[in-house]
N, C-alpha and C positions, 0 to 999 in steps of 0.2 A: 372523791370517787376515783377509782383507779382508771387508767387509760383503757383497760379492757372493758370495764363496766360502762364507761362512756361510749365506747364503740358499740356495745350491744344495745344501748339506749337508742341508737340511731340506725341499727340494722346490720345484718350480715348476709353473705353472698351466695349466688347460684352457680351452676357449672355444667360442663360437658365431659364426656367420658372418652378416654383414649387408652387402648390396651395393646401391649406388644405380644400377648399370648403366653407369657411365662406363668407356670402354675404355682410354684413355690410351696406346694402342699406338704412336702416332706421336710420342710425346713424346721430348724430348732430355734427357739427364741433366744435373743441376746439377753444376757444378765443385766441387772441394773448398773453394775459397774461398767460393763461394755457399752451400754447406751450412753452413759455419762461421757465416755471417751469419744463416742461416735457423733454426738450432737455438735453442731458448729460452735466454735469459740471465736474470740476476738481476732485471733491470728489467721483465721480461715477465710475471711471475706473483707475486702477493702471497702471503705466508705460507709461502714456501719458500726455502731456500738452494740456490743452483745452483753446483756445482763443475765447472768445465770442464777441470780439470788432468789428468783421466784416470788419476790415481794408483791408484784402487781397481778399475779396469776392465782386462779382458784386452787385451793390446796387439795380438793378431792371432788369426785363426782357428786357428792352430797350437796355441793354448792351450786349445781346446775340441774334444773328440773324442768320438765315440760309435760303437759297433759297428753301430748301427742308422742307416744312412745317410739313410733317409727322414725320420728324426726330428731330424737336425742343424739344420734351419732353426729349430726351436723353441729348441734350445740356444743358437744364435747370437743369437736375439732376446733371450734372457734375459741375455746378456752384453753387450748394447748393440752387437753387431756385425751387419753386413749378413746377412739371412737368405739372400740369393742372391749371385750374382757381380756386385757393383756396380761402377760407375765411380768412385764416391767415397763417403765416409762420415764421420760425426762422432757424438760421444756426450758426454753430461754425466751427472753424478750429482746428483739433487735430494734434499733432506731437508726434511721438514715442520718448521716452526718450532714449538717447544713453549712454551706460556706457563709462567711460574714457578708452582710448586705453592703451593696455599693451605691444604691440609688435611693429611692423614697424611704426605704426602711431605715436608712441611716440618718434621716432628717428628724427634727423634733416634730411632735404632733401639731404644734402651732403653725408650722410651715407647710402643712399638707392640706389639700382640699378634701372634701368629703369622699370623693371617689378614690383619691390617692390613699386615704386612711384605710378604706376597705381593701384596696389592692395590697397595701403594705401588710395588713394583718393576715390576709389570705396567703401571701407569699411566705410570711414567717411561719405559718402553720402547715404549709404544704411540704410535709416530709412523711415518708412511709414508716410506720411502726408495725412490725410483724412478730406475731407469736409463732415460734417454731416448736413443734412437739414431735417426739419420737415415741413409739410404742412397739413392743415386739411380742410375738405370739408363737405358741407351739402348734405343731400339726398344720391344719388348714385354717387356723384362726385368722391369719392376716388376709387370706383370700376371702373368707366369709365377712370379715370386717369391712374390707374394701367394697364388697358387694352391698353391704348394708348402707354405706355412704352413698354409693352410686344410685341405689334404689330410692333413697330418701330424697335425693336431689329432684327426682321425678315426682314422687308421691307427695312431697311437701312443697310443691311449687306455689301453692296458694298462701304460704306462710304458716307460722305456728307460734303459740305463746311460749315464752321461756322465762324462768326465774334464774337470774345470775347473781350469786352472792347476796341474796335477799332482795334484789331489785327486779320487779316485774317488767318484762318487755313484751312487745308484740312485733314479730317479724311479719311483714306484709307480703313479701314475695321472694321466692328463691328461683334463680334463673341460671341455666347452664351456660358455661363459657368454654372457650377452647382451652384445653389443658396443655401443659408444657410438653407432654410426651416423655417425661422423665421416668426412670424406674421401669418396673414390669407393667404397671397399670397406673393411670393418673386420671383424676376427675377434678374439674374446676367449676366454681359457681359463685354468683354474687348474691348477697342477701340485702334486702331493702326493708326499712321500717320508717314509720312516721312518728315524729315527736314534736308536739306543739306546732303542728302545721308544716314542719320541715321534714323533707324526705332525705334520708341518708343511705348511702350504699357502701358496703365493704366487700372484700374479696377473699376467697378461700380456695386453696388447692390441697388435695389429698393424694399422696403418691405411695404406691406399694413397692418396696425393694425386698423381694423374697419374703422373709418372715417379719419384716419391719415395716411399719406404716409411718410416713412422715406427713405432718399436717402444717399448713401455713395459713395464718389468718392476718390479713393486712388491712389497716385503717390509715387514711390520710385525712386528718382533721381539716386541712385547708381545702380539700377537693371533694370530700364525701357529700357535701350538700350542694354541689354544683353539677353541671353537665360535663365537666372536664374529665377525661378518662384517666384512670390509673389502674394498676394491677399488682398482683404479688410479684415482687422483684425477682427477675430471672437470676440475678447474681446470687441470691440466697438459695434458690432451688439448686442452682449449679454447684454451689459450695457444699451444700448438705448432701447432694447426690454423690459427689466425689468422695465424701467420707464414708459412704455406705456401700461402695463398690467392693 
């Protein structure tokens, strides 16, 4: 199972809306080639590995479905796909670089107590993996797409069913979060789901930069089943925003 599919098994996130008031309605969509150059690459952000192969990501919207049509923009954003009907799109998977362990994680399992084993595994898995997606639109497409996401955060607060790459999931809660304020408009949310009695939380942010929509879907396997906080890394949003100015 891909990291993305595993993330959706355990839930995806809610959000809050923050707008600077730019309309961007007369903007022209970037081409596929322009988006490929505009999306963050390995050299653009320190502390993260950037995989542009697309191997872990859905290939098309046909692989993401929901019976709740108004909620599908959220599901698409979590898959790195365009939330709306875009003219072009691109996506990468980023992974936080982890420093080599210096304490319990460097010991053999035989030397660890039960609590230490659990802490060691949690620490080893506590790194952010984020799908970054870009999609670009003609006319007022980006503005309308952003509104569909913002509206869905509110209308889909009770959760919704979704099928991701053939795997049926049930998101149980969508909750608004404080957005970064990047771009012309931004909205952030957490998504929660339950799987085998465990509750998992993931985080999403969607930002409009003129005619282009940037989506960020973050999962932290070590923290998503705990009460410990994490969010979409600001370093990724800053790096991607800088390339879209």
